[in-house]
N, C-alpha and C positions, 0 to 999 in steps of 0.2 A: 870532470866532464861526465863521469858516470852518474854522479848525484844529480847534475843538471838534466841528463837524459831521463832519469827516473822521475824528476819533478814534471818535465814536459809530458811524459807518458801519463802521469797521474792527472795532470790538468786536462789532457785530451779525453781520458775516460770520464772525468767528471762532467766536462762539457757535453759528451755524448749522452750521459745519463740525464742531464738537465734537458737536452733537446728532445729525448725520447719522452720524458715526462710531460713536456710542453705539448708535444704532438698528441699524446694520449688524452691530456686534459682538454685540448681543443676538439678532439673527436667526440669526447663525451659531451662537451658543451653543445656541439652542433647536432648531435643525434636527437631526433624528435622524441618527445616523451609520449609513450603509449599508455593506454589504460590497462596495464598489466594487473592481474588479480591472482590470488591463490585459488587452487582447485577447491578448497573447502568453502570459498565464498561464492562459487558459481555452480556448485553441484552438491548433490546429496548422495550418501551411500545407502544402498538398499538395506532396509530393515532398521536403520537408525533414524527414527522419526517419532513425532509425538502422536498421541491418540486422543481424540476428543471425547469428553464425558459430559453427561447431562443428568439433571435430577430435578425433582419437584419438591418444594418444601414450604415451610411457614416461617415468617419473621414475626416475632412477638415483641412487646414492649414499646410500641409506637405511641406517640403522644397525640392521639386522636387523628392520625393521618393514615390509618389503615383502610382496608377494604370495607365498604358497606355491605353487610351480609345479605341484604335484600337484593342487591344488584350483582353480587358475586356468589352464586350458590355453591361453586366448587370450594370456596374458602370456608363456608359454613360446614360442608360435608367433611372437609379435611380436618377442621377443628373438632368436630364431633368424633371422628375416627381416632384422632390423637388422644382425646380425653378418655375414650373408652379403653384404649390400650393402657392408660394409666389408672383404670378402675373407676372412672367417673362416668355415670350414665346421664346423657343429655339428649336422648333421642326425641322426647316429646317436650322439650324445653325450647322456648323462643329466645334464641341467643341474639343479643343486641350489643355488640362490642365493636369499637373502631380502633382497636390496638393490635390487630392481627392483619397480616397481608400475605397472600399467596404469591410465591416467587418461583422463578425458574433459575436454577443454579447450573453454571457451566464451568468447565475447567479443562486444561490440557494435561494429559498424563505424559511426562517426559520419558524418553527412551531409557530402558534399563533401570526404571525406578524400583526400589526394593520396598518391602513392607515396612511401614512406619515412616516413610519419607513424607515430608510436608510439601504441599503445593498450594498455590494461590487459586482462589475461586472467585467467580463473578456472580453477582446476584442482581436480578431484574424483576421488577414488579409485573405480575400477571393480571391483576384486577384493576380496580379504580383507586388504588391507594395514592394519596397525594405526596407522600415522602416516606423514605425508609430510614430517615435520620434517627439515631438512637435505638434502632432495632437490633435484635439478636436472632440469628438463624438457628433453628433447632436442627437436631441431627437429621441429615438428608443423605440418603444413598445416591451415589453417582454411578451411572451405568454406562457401558460402552455400546458400540453398534451391535454387538452380539447379545445384548441384554444382561450381561453379567455385571455384578457390582465390583468395581475396582477401587473405589474410594468412598469415604464419607466426609461430609462437610458440616461444620458448626462454628459459630463464633459471632462476634459483634461486627455489624456491617458499617463500613466507612464509606461515605458518599462524597462526591466532589462538588455538590451544589447545595442549595438551600431554598426554602420557600417560606414566605411569611404573608399573612393575609389578615385583613380587617373587614369591617362591614362593607366598606365602599372601595377598597383598593387592595391589591395583592402584588407581591414581588416574587419573582422566580429567577434564580440564577443557576446556570448549569442544568444538570439532570438529576433531581433529587430522588427519582424512582429507580435508579440503578446505582449499585455500589460494588465494593470489593472487600474481600476478607483475606488479608495477607496471611499466608501459611494456615489458612482455614480448612484445608483438605488434608486428610490422612489416607495414604495409600494402604489398601487392605489386600490387594491381589497383584501379583507380578505377571507381566507378560512373558510367555515362554519364547525366548529367542536366543539361540546359542550362536553368538558371533564367531567364537573361536573354532567351531566345528565346520565352518564354511570352507569349501574348496574353490568356489567361484563367486565372485562379487560383481555387482553392477553399480555403475555410477549414473545417476539421473541428473541431466543438465536442467537448471532452472530456466534458462532461455535456450531452447533447442536450436542447434545450428550445426551443420555438417562440418564446417571448417573448425569450429571450436572443439567438437568431439574428436576430430582427427588430431588436433594439436595436443589434447589431453592424452590420447593414446600414445603418441610419439614421446611426450615428456615422461610418461610412466615407463615406457620401454627403455628409454635412455637411462633412467634411474636404476632400474633393475638389471639392465644388461641383457635382457631376453625379450623376445616378442610375446609378452604375456597379455598385453592390453590390446583390444580390438574394438573399433567403433561399430556398433550394430545398426544404429540409425541416428538421426540428428539429436535425439534426446538420451541415448543410452550408450555407455561404454562398458564392455565386459572385461573383467580382469580375472584371469586364472591364477590362483595362488601358487607361486614357485615352491619347490620342495624345501628350499632352505628357510622359508617362512612358515613351514607346516607347524600349526599349533601356536604360532606367534603372529597372528594377523594384525594385532593392535599396533605393533611396531611398524609394519608395512603401511597401514593406513595413516599412521602419524607422519611418515615420511612423504606419502603421496599428497596428503592434503596441504602440505607446505610448499609444493611445487608452484612456481610462478609461470603463468601463460598469459597470452594476450587474447581475450575473447573476440570473436568476430560476429557481428550482427548484421542482419539485412537492413538495407536502407528503408526507413519508415518515418512517416509523418503522423503523429498522434494529435487528434483534434477533439476538443471538448466544446461542443456547440453551446452548452448551457452556460458555461463561464467564459467562453471566448479564449481558451488557452490553446496554444499551438506549441508542440514540442517536435523538433526535428533532430534526426540522428546525424552523426558525423558524415556518413557516406551518401547523404541525400544530394543528388545532382539534378540540374535542369538544363535543357538545351535552350538555345537562343529563341526567345519568344517575345512577341509584342502584346502588350496588355493595355486595354482601354477600360477605364472605370468611371462611371458617372453616378451621381446621387440625385435622385428625383425626390423633391420635397413638396408636398401639398399642404398648404396652410389654410385653415378655415377659421375666421374670426367672427364672432357674434357680438355686435354692439347695439342692443335694442334701445329704441328711443320712445319717449312718452309723448303722445299726441294730445295736447290740451285744447279743448274747444274755446272759442271766444266767449266773453261774458254775455249773458242773456241769450246764448244760443242753445238750441235743443240737442246739441251733440253730446257725446259721452267721451270721457277720458279713456284712451286705449293705448296699448303698447304696440308699437310698429317695429317689426324685426328688421334689422340691418345686417346683412351677411356680406363678408368680404373673402373671396377665394383667390389665392395666389399660388402659382406653380413656379418652382425654382429648380433648375437642373444644373448642378455644379459639376464641372470636370467632364462633361460629356464629350468634349472634343479633344481631350488629352489622350495621347497614345504614347505609352512608355515602353521602352525596350529593356527586358531583363536579359543580360548577356549570358552566354554559356559559362557556367560556374565550374570551378575546380575544387574550391573549399567551401565549407559551410559559411564562413564569414562573407565570401563573395555573394553567395545566394541570399543571405540576410540583408546585405547592403543593397542588392538589386531590388529586393521586395520593399525595403524601407524607402527606396527612392520614389515609390509610387505615392507616398504620403497618405496612407490610409490606415484605418484602425484594424484591430484583430478580427472583428466581425466580417468586414469586407475581405480581409486577407484569407479567411477560411473559404469563401466562395471563389476567390481567385485561384487558390491552390487546387481546389477541386476542378476548376475549369482547365487549368494547366495540365492536370493529370488526364482529363478527358481528351485533350489535344495530343497526348503522347509525349509531351515535352518534359514531364516530371519523371525522373528515373527513381521512383520510390513507391512504396506502398502506403496508402492513406488508410488509417484506422480511426474511425469515429467512435468515441466513447458514448 
């Protein structure tokens, strides 16, 4: 009897564990999926950012597709200045070459880049060059916003397009006047920024929102166990470095950027009138509203006729105009009701029930917003 009691007790415990597992699995399955993101994907740490660089240089070795020196005086002046630095005097010489092109060189200096680090550079034609294919960028200093040289660029330009032309036809694919040099930049100066010496750090939200900033601060405080994070505004969260992380801020930032939170965004409808694109956020809601939409089409058709006089008549052949004008108004009497929505799918289904295209949908959304029934902000690109 003792063994039987032990078996019954074991079966009861096993059934209990199975039931608990089933309940937990069902709860996870029924829980709605939210757009949770890591803190590193929705914010930036103060000081950890790229810096833009720019420079002016020459691309040589082009196969007759360079700048025409008569139309691009800056190219001729740059070519003469370069040759003079190399010991060649060309001041009073009429240069006539089409293998050189003046270009603008741009690059992004990554944070904490050390001397000797390689970076990618972009090259774009400045004059009337037809293509940069096969060209080589000469040594070009790249300066920052403060005017200091932080990198130099040089190398063969790789373009993503091509151009070919003959006497009566030409073909152009892509943009042959812009290219890229992989690892073509060499860092010469480092930016002075001591991350380890900071005692206070700020996080900048890429999409400012008060709720998101508060959630980030609460998540950080829960991780550390102390109220060290505080939201200052919708775009900034201040973090005071705890004493146990003094001198080891990298470990703290590594733990913080892996925290998962659910960003909250304002209800917004983004409209691009040029392409007819409409993008709606998840929280966009609309109150019950009736919408009537009509298309007025005016058609004008010209069918000219030739009037031919009878034989032996003194008349002349003339063209007599024949115009036909018609007006068609479709859907002017239709009145559709868009019900009060709770989800984005219900809103989309209600608008699609009107049976109209994106162009008319833009006007309807703006009219619904003007009536006060659309609970969202409309942003027109």
